[in-house]
Kinemage of the C-alpha trace (Angstrom):
@kinemage 1
@onewidth
@group {chain A} dominant
@subgroup {mainchain}
@vectorlist {calphas} color= white
{ca met a 1} P -28.718 1.207 -43.534
{ca lys a 2} L -26.293 -0.648 -41.353
{ca arg a 3} L -24.723 -3.902 -42.447
{ca his a 4} L -26.719 -6.095 -40.049
{ca glu a 5} L -29.955 -4.498 -41.271
{ca leu a 6} L -28.996 -5.283 -44.852
{ca ile a 7} L -28.183 -8.886 -43.935
{ca arg a 8} L -31.482 -9.245 -42.055
{ca asp a 9} L -33.393 -7.916 -45.059
{ca his a 10} L -31.561 -10.316 -47.388
{ca ile a 11} L -32.283 -13.229 -45.035
{ca lys a 12} L -36.019 -12.414 -45.048
{ca arg a 13} L -36.010 -12.676 -48.836
{ca ile a 14} L -34.024 -15.896 -49.287
{ca ala a 15} L -34.750 -17.895 -46.099
{ca pro a 16} L -38.062 -19.395 -47.328
{ca arg a 17} L -36.391 -20.498 -50.566
{ca tyr a 18} L -33.492 -21.980 -48.563
{ca arg a 19} L -35.788 -23.907 -46.185
{ca asp a 20} L -37.832 -25.427 -49.033
{ca ala a 21} L -34.824 -26.338 -51.198
{ca asp a 22} L -33.181 -29.718 -51.614
{ca lys a 23} L -29.605 -30.342 -50.459
{ca ser a 24} L -27.819 -29.352 -53.666
{ca thr a 25} L -29.811 -26.140 -54.032
{ca lys a 26} L -29.168 -25.267 -50.380
{ca asn a 27} L -25.456 -25.626 -51.051
{ca val a 28} L -25.648 -23.122 -53.926
{ca ile a 29} L -27.700 -20.637 -51.879
{ca leu a 30} L -25.363 -21.025 -48.906
{ca asn a 31} L -22.223 -20.499 -51.004
{ca glu a 32} L -23.725 -17.394 -52.566
{ca phe a 33} L -24.757 -15.967 -49.181
{ca cys a 34} L -21.351 -16.638 -47.589
{ca his a 35} L -19.496 -15.105 -50.515
{ca thr a 36} L -21.734 -12.025 -50.642
{ca trp a 37} L -21.655 -11.185 -46.929
{ca gly a 38} L -18.309 -12.685 -45.918
{ca val a 39} L -19.697 -14.834 -43.120
{ca gly a 40} L -18.880 -18.403 -42.130
{ca arg a 41} L -20.943 -21.330 -43.345
{ca lys a 42} L -22.143 -22.433 -39.906
{ca tyr a 43} L -23.274 -18.922 -39.018
{ca ala a 44} L -25.054 -18.600 -42.368
{ca ile a 45} L -26.802 -21.957 -41.862
{ca arg a 46} L -28.113 -20.782 -38.485
{ca leu a 47} L -29.343 -17.519 -39.959
{ca leu a 48} L -31.014 -19.049 -43.001
{ca ser a 49} L -32.633 -21.935 -41.173
{ca gly a 50} L -34.350 -19.481 -38.829
{ca lys a 51} L -33.121 -21.066 -35.632
{ca arg a 52} L -31.448 -17.973 -34.260
{ca glu a 53} L -31.169 -14.296 -34.999
{ca pro a 54} L -28.344 -12.180 -33.619
{ca ser a 55} L -29.490 -10.222 -30.588
{ca gly a 56} L -26.841 -7.525 -30.728
{ca lys a 57} L -26.331 -7.992 -27.008
{ca lys a 58} L -22.810 -8.510 -25.690
{ca ser a 59} L -22.167 -11.565 -23.589
{ca gly a 60} L -19.990 -11.727 -20.531
{ca arg a 61} L -19.319 -9.513 -17.603
{ca pro a 62} L -20.221 -5.815 -18.012
{ca ala a 63} L -17.393 -3.285 -18.192
{ca arg a 64} L -16.416 -1.536 -14.963
{ca tyr a 65} L -15.451 1.709 -16.654
{ca asp a 66} L -17.322 4.594 -15.028
{ca gly a 67} L -16.412 7.389 -17.475
{ca asn a 68} L -14.259 9.467 -15.108
{ca leu a 69} L -10.623 9.901 -16.049
């Protein structure tokens, strides 16, 4: 499995517990998640609260490289 698939699977398991927890418990869950996966707190909050899931799509202008050298 790829890393993002592992993270997504972990999120599915702990997100309901995170959403139903009080503030101090959320802090513990968040610290554990950030330490385990090496992600920032704000990103982890967005993932665990269910507001946004990474799309895997790059933003910005597409590359102009055509493959011919």
